[in-house]
N, C-alpha and C positions, 0 to 999 in steps of 0.2 A: 188217326181217324180218316176213314175213306171219304171221298167227296159225296158219295150217296148218303152216307150216314150224316154228314154235316148238313146237307141240303134238306134232310128230313126233319131236322131239329127246328123248334120255334126260335124266335129271335132271342128271347131271354136265355134259353139253353145255349145258344151259340155264343152269347156274350159271356156266360159262365165258363164255357170251354176256353174262350180266349183269355179270360182272367186267370184261369188255372195254368195256362201256359206261361203267363207273366210270373205267377207265383213259383212255378217250377224253375224258372230261370233266375229267381231271386231278385226280380226287378220290381220297382214301384211304378204304377201307372198314374201319372199326374193328370189332373183335369182342372179346368177353370171355366167360369161362367161369366159371359158377357150378355148384358141386356141393353138394347138400343132404344133411342128416341125418348129419353126422359126429359120432361119439361116442367111438370108441376106435380103437386100432391093430388093424386086421383085415387079412386077406389081400386083401379087396376094396379097402381103402384103399391098401395097398401097391401093388396093381396100378394103381390110379388115378394114384398119384404116379409110377409108372414109365411109364405110357402118356402122361401129360400132358407134352408137350414145349413147352408155351406157358404163360404165367401162369395161375394157378388161384385162384379165390376159393372157399374152403371154408366152407360154412354149418354152424356147430357148435351143437348143442343144449346150452345151459349146464347145466341141471339133470341131464343124463345124462352129462356130461363125465367121462371116465375118465383117470387119470394116464398111461395108455399113449399116448393121443393127444398129450398135451403132450410126452412124451419123443420120440415119432416125429417131430413137426414140429421139435423142437429139433435133431435130428440132420440135417436137410436141409442140403445144401450152399448156400452163399450165392448160387449161380447159379440155384437153383430158386426161383421166385417164387410163394409160396403165402400168400395173405392169409386171415384169418379174419373171417367175418361172424357176426352173432348170429342164430341160427335160433329166434326166439321165446324161450321159457323152458324148458318141458318137452315141447313138441310134443304136448300132450294136447288132445283135442277137448272143448270146453265148451258147444257148441251143442245145442239139443234135437234129437231124432231127425228132425223134419220139415225141419230146415235143413241146409245144406251144412256140412261140417266146418270148424271154425275154432278156434284157440286165442285169437286176439286179436280176437274178434268182440264183439257187443253183449250177449251173454248174461250177462256178469258186470260188476260195477261197474268203471268205467274206472280208478278209483284203485287197485283191487287188481291189475288187469292191468299198470298202469304200475309199481307197486311190484315186481312179479315181474321185469319187464323191466330195471328198475334193478339189481336183485340179480344178474340174469344178466349184465349188462354188466360189473359189478364182477368177477364170477368169470372172465370171459374176459380182461379186462385183466390180472388177476393171473396167469392161466395163460400167456398168450401175449405179453404186453407189446406191443411195437411192431407185431407181426404182426396184432393185433386192431384192426379198423377200426370206427368208430362207425356201422355200417351195419346196419340191421335187415332180416332176411329172414323175413316172416311165414309160419308153417307153413300149408300148403295155399294160399299166396299170397293170403290173405284177411286184411283188417284193417279194423276199424271206424274211421270218420272221427274219432270222439272220441279214439281211441287215437293216431291220426296226429297230432292236434293237440297231444298231450302229449309227443311224442318229443323235440323240441328241448330241453325242460326237463330231460330226462334225459341230455343230451349227444349224442344221436343227430344225425348230420348227413346220413345217407343212408338210403334205403328202396329195396328191390328186390322186385318181384312178377313177374307174368307178363303178357305181351302188351304192345304198344306203349304207352308212357306218354302220357297225355292232355296232360301238361304237365311241364316239367322240374322245377319246384318246386311240389309240391302245397300247401305252406305256406311262409312265409318261413323260411329257414335249413335247409330240408330238400330235398335233391336226390333225384330218383327216377331210377333206371336199371334197367330191367327186363330180363327174359330173354324169348326169342321162339322158341326151338327146343328143345322138350322131346322127347327121343328115346325116352321110355318110352310104351308104349301102356297107359295106366292102366285102360282100359275092356275090354280084350280080353287078359287073361292077364298083364299087367304085364311083358311082354317088350319087345323092341325094336320101336319103331314101324315101322321099315322104312326102307330107304335112300331110296326115292323120296319118301315123305311127309316124312321128316326134311329132305331137301334142298329140298323144296318150301317148307317153313317158312322155311328160310334165305333162299332166293331171294325169297320174298314180302316179308320185312322189308327186305332190301337194295333191292329194287325200289321199295318204298314210300318209303324214305329218299331214293333218287335222284330220284323223281318229286315229292317234297314232300307226299305224302299221309300220311307219318309224320314224326316229328321227325328231321331229318337228323343232328342232333348226338348222338342216342342210339346208343351202340354196340350192335350186334346181339349178343344174348346167347344163348349155348349153355347149356342146363340139363340136368344129369345127376344121377343118384342112384346112387352107386357100389355101395350095398348090394344093389340089385336088378338089377344089370347081368347080362345073359346074354352068351354068347360073341359074338353078333351085335352087341351094343352096343359091346363092346371093339374088335371088328374095324372097325366104322364109325368110331369115334373115331380110331383109328390111321390109317385111310385118309384121313379128312377132313383131319387135320392135315398129312399128307404131301402130299396133293393141293393144299391151299391154300398150302403153302410155296413153290410154284412161281410164285405170283402176287405181284409186288411191291406191287400195289394193296392187299393185305390187311395189316392191322397188328393183332396181338393186344395188348390193353392190360391192364395190371395192375389189380387190384381198386381200389387207391387212385387210379389214374389215371382209371378210369371215373367216379369221383365227384369228380374233381379240382376242380370249381368251388367246392366248399365243404368237402370233407373234408380234414382234416389228420391225419397219422399221430399215434397216441396218445402217441408219445414226444416230440412237439414242443410 
């Protein structure tokens, strides 16, 4: 296909063409879904759980966890696969004003940061049992190298941030599986990024995996934030899942399966 023909296609057609190439190569395009900032049972969370027809990994903030979220997830049917990841500790910014926001950055002693993360992990395991995975989701997708180095000592076996991972294991015993398709436009009103740019992010990572310019083994990650979704976000998520369901080449993986090389469920 010529570049002119490609550029003249709409985003859904370009995605279809990319998936056809995966099919022709006899490959399976793995996807996973991470949603951030869960705290309590809210109408937005209920809508997320209703809209998500595929496995979901819910990043929960331990220090802000409310009993209502525990009760909500406890009532889910066994057929609905929702894993819990640890979203930092309190999701507070500790960096000075001139730096980008981060909770797990270099502004505080690493010992203090790790102590909070350990406390948060205990809280999530107590609250969610086997649903809680030993996977860390740093707030704002930022984390200092010294904090990463201390994660295995706390029992963490997985790390997830944003953009293609530079390597599968940043340190021994810790696998990284990132997200790549953030549907929120954080710089222009915090609404839906838009159908075309969101699909462009999805196509970009799938194409990079297929061509070998990104790690082919890293599942392509959808990133959402249910508490700030507008109607356009919900509509896109519904359409995307329905549209992709027609392609056998697509396989949505559970949170634990995304990190399967090293992660074991907490009840094992």
